[in-house]
C-alpha positions as CSV (number, residue, x, y, z in Angstrom):
1,M,4.1,-20.6,16.9
2,D,4.2,-16.9,16.4
3,E,3.6,-16.1,13.0
4,P,6.1,-13.8,11.4
5,A,4.8,-10.3,9.9
6,G,3.8,-10.7,6.4
7,A,4.1,-14.6,6.3
8,I,1.6,-16.8,4.8
9,L,1.1,-19.9,6.6
10,P,-1.5,-23.0,5.8
11,W,-4.5,-22.5,7.8
12,H,-6.8,-25.4,8.7
13,R,-7.3,-28.4,6.6
14,G,-5.5,-27.2,3.7
15,E,-6.8,-23.7,3.3
16,R,-4.4,-20.6,2.8
17,R,-4.4,-17.7,5.1
18,I,-5.3,-14.6,3.5
19,L,-2.7,-12.2,3.9
20,R,-4.8,-8.3,4.0
21,I,-2.2,-5.7,2.5
22,L,-3.5,-1.8,2.8
23,G,-1.3,0.0,0.0
24,I,-0.9,3.7,0.6
25,D,0.6,6.9,-1.6
26,P,0.7,9.3,0.8
27,G,-0.1,13.0,0.0
28,L,-1.5,16.1,2.0
29,A,-4.3,17.3,-0.5
30,I,-5.0,13.4,-1.6
31,V,-3.9,10.2,0.0
32,G,-4.7,6.8,-2.1
33,F,-5.3,3.7,-0.4
34,G,-6.1,0.2,-1.6
35,F,-6.9,-2.9,0.2
36,V,-5.9,-6.0,-1.5
37,D,-6.3,-9.5,-0.2
38,K,-3.1,-12.5,-1.2
39,V,-4.2,-15.8,-1.2
40,G,-1.5,-18.2,-2.6
41,N,-0.5,-16.4,-5.5
42,K,-4.0,-14.8,-5.9
43,L,-4.8,-10.9,-5.2
44,T,-8.0,-9.5,-5.2
45,P,-9.2,-6.0,-4.5
46,V,-11.0,-5.3,-1.5
47,Q,-11.5,-1.6,-1.1
48,Y,-9.7,1.2,-2.3
49,G,-10.5,5.5,-2.7
50,C,-8.9,8.1,-1.5
51,I,-8.7,10.7,1.5
52,Q,-9.3,14.0,0.7
53,T,-8.6,17.2,2.2
54,E,-9.4,21.2,1.5
55,A,-6.8,23.1,0.2
56,H,-7.1,26.3,2.1
57,T,-8.2,24.8,5.6
58,P,-5.0,25.0,7.9
59,E,-2.5,21.9,7.7
60,E,-2.5,20.9,11.3
61,E,-6.4,20.2,10.6
62,R,-5.5,18.7,7.1
63,L,-3.3,16.2,9.1
64,L,-5.7,15.7,11.4
65,H,-8.3,14.8,9.0
66,V,-5.9,12.4,7.1
67,Y,-5.1,10.8,10.1
68,E,-8.6,10.1,11.6
69,G,-9.7,8.9,7.9
70,M,-6.7,6.4,7.9
71,V,-7.3,5.1,11.6
72,Q,-11.1,4.4,10.6
73,L,-10.0,2.8,7.2
74,I,-7.7,0.6,9.3
75,D,-10.4,-0.5,11.8
76,K,-12.8,-1.3,9.2
77,Y,-11.0,-3.5,7.0
78,K,-8.3,-4.8,9.4
79,P,-4.9,-5.1,7.3
80,D,-2.3,-7.6,8.3
81,A,0.6,-5.4,6.6
82,V,0.9,-1.9,5.4
83,A,2.6,-0.6,2.8
84,V,3.7,2.9,1.9
85,E,5.2,4.5,-0.7
86,K,8.8,6.4,0.0
87,L,8.9,10.0,-0.5
88,F,10.9,11.1,-4.2
89,F,10.7,14.4,-4.9
90,S,12.9,15.7,-8.3
91,R,10.9,19.0,-9.1
92,N,8.6,20.1,-6.3
93,V,10.5,19.9,-3.3
94,T,8.3,22.6,-1.6
95,T,5.9,19.9,-1.3
96,A,8.1,17.6,0.0
97,L,7.5,18.9,4.0
98,P,3.6,18.8,3.8
99,V,3.6,15.1,1.7
100,A,6.1,14.1,4.3
101,Q,4.0,15.2,7.6
102,A,1.2,13.5,6.1
103,R,3.2,10.7,5.3
104,G,4.4,10.0,9.4
105,V,0.5,10.7,10.4
106,L,-0.3,7.7,8.2
107,I,2.7,5.5,9.6
108,L,1.4,6.8,13.1
109,A,-2.1,5.4,12.4
110,A,-0.5,2.0,11.2
111,V,2.0,1.6,13.9
112,Q,-0.5,2.7,16.8
113,R,-2.4,-0.4,15.9
114,G,0.6,-2.6,15.7
115,L,0.5,-2.9,12.0
116,P,4.0,-3.9,10.2
117,V,4.7,-0.8,7.8
118,A,7.2,-1.3,4.5
119,E,8.1,1.3,2.1
120,Y,8.9,0.7,-1.2
121,T,10.5,3.4,-3.5
122,P,8.4,4.0,-7.1
123,M,11.4,2.1,-9.0
124,M,10.8,-1.0,-6.8
125,V,6.9,-0.8,-6.9
126,K,7.4,-0.3,-10.9
127,Q,9.7,-3.0,-10.8
128,A,6.9,-5.5,-8.9
129,V,4.2,-4.2,-11.1
130,V,5.4,-3.9,-14.1
131,G,8.9,-5.7,-14.3
132,Y,10.7,-2.6,-15.5
133,G,11.9,0.1,-12.6
134,K,11.6,3.2,-15.2
135,A,8.0,2.3,-16.4
136,E,5.6,4.8,-17.1
137,K,3.2,6.0,-14.7
138,K,0.3,4.5,-17.2
139,Q,1.7,1.1,-17.9
140,V,1.8,1.0,-13.8
141,Q,-1.9,1.7,-13.9
142,E,-3.0,-0.8,-16.7
143,M,-0.8,-3.2,-15.0
144,V,-2.7,-2.8,-11.8
145,K,-5.9,-2.9,-13.7
146,L,-4.8,-6.2,-15.3
147,L,-3.6,-7.9,-11.7
148,L,-6.3,-7.0,-9.7
149,K,-9.1,-7.8,-12.8
150,L,-10.6,-4.1,-12.7
151,S,-12.5,-3.1,-15.1
152,A,-11.2,0.3,-15.2
153,V,-7.9,2.1,-14.2
154,P,-8.7,3.3,-10.5
155,K,-8.8,7.1,-10.5
156,P,-8.0,9.6,-8.8
157,D,-3.8,8.6,-10.0
158,D,-3.1,8.6,-6.0
159,V,-5.6,5.3,-5.7
160,A,-4.1,3.3,-8.8
161,D,-0.6,4.3,-7.2
162,A,-1.5,2.6,-3.7
163,L,-3.1,-0.5,-5.0
164,A,0.7,-0.8,-7.1
165,V,2.1,-0.5,-3.3
166,A,0.1,-2.9,-2.7
167,V,0.5,-5.4,-5.1
168,C,4.6,-4.6,-4.7
169,H,3.8,-5.6,-1.1
170,A,2.5,-8.6,-2.0
171,H,4.9,-9.7,-4.8
172,S,7.7,-9.3,-1.9
173,V,5.8,-11.0,1.2
174,S,5.8,-14.2,-1.9
175,L,9.6,-13.6,-2.8
176,N,10.6,-13.3,1.0
177,S,8.3,-16.7,1.9
178,K,10.2,-18.6,-0.9
179,L,13.4,-17.5,0.2
180,N,13.1,-18.4,3.6
181,E,11.7,-21.7,2.7
182,V,14.8,-22.6,0.7
183,L,17.2,-20.9,3.6
184,R,15.9,-23.5,6.3
185,K,16.5,-26.6,3.7
């Protein structure tokens, strides 16, 4: 039987399958990433951090560094699904193009490895993590710390944002699984 992307299905002897989610906060200077395992309703952080590029390096070299860094992470931690924050620029539109290009190479790294990619707006992430789509950044960070049982809020902010995207996807997968069960009845 083929398993739907992102599904959590019963495994052997009543065990539940682990769904490993890679959350990504895209950027050219800093890419936040966070790997989170989901078993039932339990979320466990696996690894998190950032890929950084040097400011005075040619853009194409920075994009290559971002791409290669993500490929290495995907190959090492083997996620089942990738969740990426959608771009939202209300003020600094000049950074939109480089960030969009970085986002593109990040998605390419996932798709080349056959991984499903989900996209979430900042408002969707806030709603899923805090319960309020217009929550402040600090509220989201504190909820990430609480939900993942971390001793401190991950730094830089991009890392906490990436973990929030992974948590958002975990909640979305749970909701979709429950809806599918109801629709099958």
